[in-house]
LUMTITI-354300 format. One line per field, with one value per residue (C-alpha): residue number from 1; residue in one letter; x, y, z. Coordinates in Angstrom, 3 decimals. Layout:
! residues N
num	(NUM	...) .
residuo	(a	...) .
px	(X	...) .
py	(Y	...) .
pz	(Z	...) .
***
This chain:
! residues 88
num	(1	2	3	4	5	6	7	8	9	10	11	12	13	14	15	16	17	18	19	20	21	22	23	24	25	26	27	28	29	30	31	32	33	34	35	36	37	38	39	40	41	42	43	44	45	46	47	48	49	50	51	52	53	54	55	56	57	58	59	60	61	62	63	64	65	66	67	68	69	70	71	72	73	74	75	76	77	78	79	80	81	82	83	84	85	86	87	88) .
residuo	(m	c	k	a	p	f	v	n	l	d	f	d	p	h	g	d	v	n	a	c	c	a	n	i	l	f	p	v	g	d	v	r	t	m	t	v	d	e	i	w	n	g	e	r	v	a	l	l	r	s	a	l	s	a	g	d	l	s	l	g	c	s	i	c	a	h	r	l	r	h	d	g	a	e	r	p	f	e	t	y	a	g	f	g	d	p	r	g) .
px	(223.675	226.158	227.021	229.992	232.791	230.932	230.514	232.999	236.600	237.489	241.005	242.605	245.335	248.043	247.296	245.149	242.066	238.915	235.531	233.851	234.592	233.246	235.442	239.024	239.939	240.141	241.936	241.511	244.660	247.302	247.653	251.316	252.088	249.089	247.110	243.404	242.725	244.814	242.883	239.433	240.156	242.348	242.159	241.223	238.266	237.162	237.250	235.173	232.665	232.277	231.875	229.249	227.366	227.097	225.948	229.310	230.339	233.555	235.986	236.110	232.370	232.041	230.400	227.530	227.307	226.987	224.431	222.338	221.980	220.749	217.598	217.567	221.320	222.566	223.904	226.696	225.861	222.491	224.380	225.060	221.596	220.479	223.393	222.816	224.680	227.717	227.855	224.844) .
py	(-46.944	-46.286	-42.828	-43.895	-42.679	-39.383	-38.634	-40.746	-41.793	-44.646	-44.606	-47.811	-47.863	-48.542	-45.513	-47.081	-45.084	-46.794	-45.513	-47.455	-50.079	-52.864	-52.082	-52.870	-54.534	-51.268	-48.639	-45.148	-43.772	-43.870	-41.043	-41.904	-40.672	-38.548	-35.633	-36.036	-33.627	-35.769	-38.865	-37.204	-35.862	-38.747	-41.178	-44.259	-42.639	-41.237	-44.753	-46.094	-43.242	-43.818	-47.579	-47.231	-44.584	-47.176	-49.898	-51.697	-53.299	-54.877	-52.458	-53.990	-53.923	-57.699	-57.645	-55.476	-57.408	-60.667	-59.242	-57.834	-61.375	-62.611	-60.996	-60.016	-59.491	-56.150	-54.019	-51.604	-49.201	-48.481	-46.670	-43.818	-43.615	-40.642	-38.424	-35.740	-35.888	-33.587	-33.211	-30.952) .
pz	(21.839	24.668	25.926	28.087	25.787	25.322	29.050	31.018	31.501	33.849	35.328	36.564	39.238	36.645	34.450	31.758	30.855	29.588	28.470	31.284	33.912	31.678	28.680	29.694	26.396	24.438	26.551	25.157	26.756	29.479	32.015	32.498	28.983	27.955	29.348	30.057	27.177	24.798	25.877	25.674	22.193	21.038	18.168	20.221	21.968	18.587	17.126	20.019	19.785	16.059	16.475	19.199	17.233	14.454	16.896	16.653	19.962	18.664	20.340	23.804	24.469	24.673	28.118	26.903	23.632	25.562	27.965	25.133	23.821	27.221	28.548	32.186	32.549	33.860	31.016	32.014	29.161	30.798	33.585	31.168	29.579	31.711	30.728	28.135	24.874	25.201	21.427	21.645) .
***
């Protein structure tokens, strides 16, 4: 459904790292205490990737879930649609 956690990390000014700018409710890491490699390969991003692969938007993806229910609204996940799948 959404490729963001497979192709993107979004860093906020306080050190929190999110899969995208719309998902701030489920940070996948913190650059103050983790390396980028630890975040990219970490448990939280793996959970989000697994959930999204199953069509589950419950891990902080409430903005996209809401917009999917309302036709015509911009859907942040569409930003990542053109990226190739890094899993191969």
